[in-house]
C-alpha positions in Angstrom: 0.0 0.0 0.0 1.5 3.3 -1.0 1.9 6.2 1.4 -0.5 9.1 1.1 1.0 12.4 -0.1 1.4 15.1 2.5 -0.8 18.1 1.9 -1.5 21.6 3.1 -4.9 22.9 2.2 -5.4 19.9 -0.1 -2.2 20.6 -2.1 0.7 18.2 -2.4 4.1 19.2 -1.0 6.9 19.3 -3.5 10.5 18.2 -3.1 12.7 15.5 -4.4 9.9 12.9 -4.6 10.2 12.3 -0.8 7.3 11.5 1.4 7.0 14.6 3.5 5.2 15.6 6.6 2.2 17.8 5.9 3.0 19.8 9.1 6.6 20.8 8.8 7.3 19.9 5.2 10.4 17.8 6.0 10.8 14.1 5.0 9.0 11.9 7.4 12.2 10.5 8.8 13.3 14.0 9.8 9.9 15.3 10.9 10.4 18.0 13.5 6.8 18.4 14.6 7.1 16.5 17.8 9.9 18.8 18.9 8.1 22.1 18.2 6.6 24.1 21.0 2.9 24.7 21.3 2.7 28.3 22.5 -0.4 29.8 24.1 -0.7 33.5 22.9 -3.4 36.1 22.9 -2.6 37.3 19.4 -4.3 35.3 16.6 -2.0 35.1 13.7 -3.4 34.6 10.2 -0.8 33.7 7.6 -2.1 34.7 4.2 -0.2 32.2 2.0 0.1 32.3 -1.7 -1.1 28.9 -3.1 2.4 28.3 -4.6 3.9 28.5 -1.2 1.5 25.8 0.1 3.4 23.2 -2.0 7.0 24.4 -1.3 8.9 22.3 1.2 10.9 25.4 2.1 7.9 27.4 3.2 8.1 28.7 6.8 4.7 30.2 7.2 3.1 26.8 8.1 5.9 26.3 10.7 4.8 29.4 12.6 1.2 28.2 12.5 2.2 24.9 13.9 3.8 26.5 16.9 1.3 29.2 17.7 -2.1 28.2 19.3 -5.0 29.9 17.5 -2.9 30.6 14.3 -4.3 29.8 10.9 -3.5 29.7 7.2 -5.5 31.5 4.6 -4.7 30.3 1.0 -4.7 32.9 -1.7 -4.4 32.7 -5.5 -6.6 29.7 -6.1 -9.3 29.7 -8.7 -11.9 30.2 -6.1 -11.9 32.9 -3.5 -9.2 32.8 -0.8 -9.6 29.8 1.5 -9.7 30.3 5.2 -11.7 32.4 7.6 -10.4 35.5 9.2 -11.2 35.8 13.0 -13.2 38.7 14.2 -11.2 41.4 16.0 -8.9 44.4 15.6 -6.7 43.6 12.6 -3.1 44.7 11.9 -1.2 43.6 8.8 2.5 43.1 9.1 3.8 44.7 5.9 6.4 47.6 5.4 4.2 49.7 3.2 4.6 53.5 3.0 3.1 55.0 6.1 3.2 51.8 8.1 4.1 52.4 11.8 6.3 50.3 14.1 4.5 47.5 16.0 4.2 48.4 19.7 3.7 46.3 22.9 0.5 48.2 23.6 -0.9 46.8 20.4 -1.3 43.5 22.3 -5.0 43.1 23.1 -7.3 40.1 23.6 -9.0 40.8 20.2 -5.9 41.4 18.1 -5.6 39.6 14.8 -2.2 39.9 13.1 -2.3 39.3 9.3 1.0 38.2 7.8 1.4 37.9 4.0 3.5 34.8 3.0 5.1 34.7 -0.4 7.4 36.6 -2.6 7.7 40.3 -2.2 5.3 40.9 -5.1 2.8 38.3 -3.8 3.0 39.8 -0.3 2.3 43.3 -1.7 -0.8 42.0 -3.5 -2.0 40.5 -0.3 -1.6 43.8 1.5 -3.5 45.7 -1.3 -6.2 43.2 -2.3 -6.9 40.4 0.2 -10.0 41.0 2.4 -8.0 39.8 5.4 -5.7 42.8 5.0 -8.1 45.4 3.7 -9.0 47.9 6.3 -6.2 46.7 8.6 -3.6 49.1 9.8 -0.1 48.4 8.4 2.7 47.8 10.9 6.4 47.1 10.6 8.9 45.5 12.9 10.6 48.1 15.1 14.0 46.5 14.6 15.1 43.9 12.1 17.6 41.2 12.9 19.8 39.5 10.4 18.1 36.5 8.8 19.5 33.0 9.3 17.3 31.5 6.6 19.6 30.3 3.8 17.4 27.8 2.0 16.0 30.5 -0.4 17.1 33.9 -1.7 15.0 36.9 -1.0 14.2 39.6 -3.6 14.9 42.2 -1.0 18.2 42.7 0.9 17.8 42.3 4.7 14.4 40.5 4.4 13.3 37.9 6.9 11.5 34.7 6.2 7.9 34.5 7.4 8.6 32.6 10.6 11.4 35.0 11.5 9.2 38.0 11.0 6.4 36.4 13.1 8.9 35.6 15.8 10.0 39.2 15.9 6.5 40.4 16.0 5.6 38.0 18.8 8.6 39.3 20.7 6.9 42.8 20.7 3.4 41.5 21.4 3.9 38.5 23.6 7.3 38.8 25.1 10.9 37.6 24.5 10.2 34.1 25.8 7.7 33.4 23.0 10.0 34.9 20.5 12.9 32.7 21.7 10.7 29.6 21.6 9.7 30.3 18.0 13.3 30.9 16.9 14.4 27.7 18.6 11.7 25.7 16.7 12.7 27.4 13.5 16.4 26.6 14.0 15.6 23.0 14.6 13.6 22.8 11.4 16.2 24.8 9.4 19.0 22.5 10.5 17.1 19.4 9.3 16.0 21.1 6.1 19.7 22.0 5.3 20.6 18.3 5.8 18.0 17.4 3.2 19.2 20.0 0.8 22.9 19.0 1.2 22.1 15.4 0.7 20.3 16.2 -2.5 23.2 18.2 -4.1 25.1 16.5 -6.9 28.7 15.5 -6.0 31.0 18.5 -6.7 28.2 21.0 -6.7 29.0 24.4 -5.2 25.4 25.7 -5.3 
């Protein structure tokens, strides 16, 4: 009997024809889900994920959702309307648009919904402009930006963070440094295993 394909939102995960975990995207033998924290937070995070990201094994948006209680994924770019409800509450969208203000600790309230675009820069910008989850939400940015340690993909923008790094930094402002540290530790555990998979897949003598 063949193993079922891992999915996110009904979409198969890509990557070297390996059977991958539908939670973390890693090959089943390296699945990190059991080692990830389950963090109780007031902020409800909604990751608005481009549908192409849903099938990429290098996506980190789903990793943040796996670690944060109450977080959810909203798929965008499908033939139908975006899939995934947006919780009721006061919405902020994490996107460095013109006029966006720095996120503050006093933004943390029991009804806060933090909308986080997940995709390329162009895809994230379209989420900010067009997706109903972001429309009418105040745009906020991170007050400080750390250096990214995500080296599985190249960003279109210098100094950019991957989605889980950006969410960790935002949670540091809203929920405290302990939550941020736990998210970063979970991300680093995932990244280390993902790098092992990438390195094992490289042809002998490759420098890429």
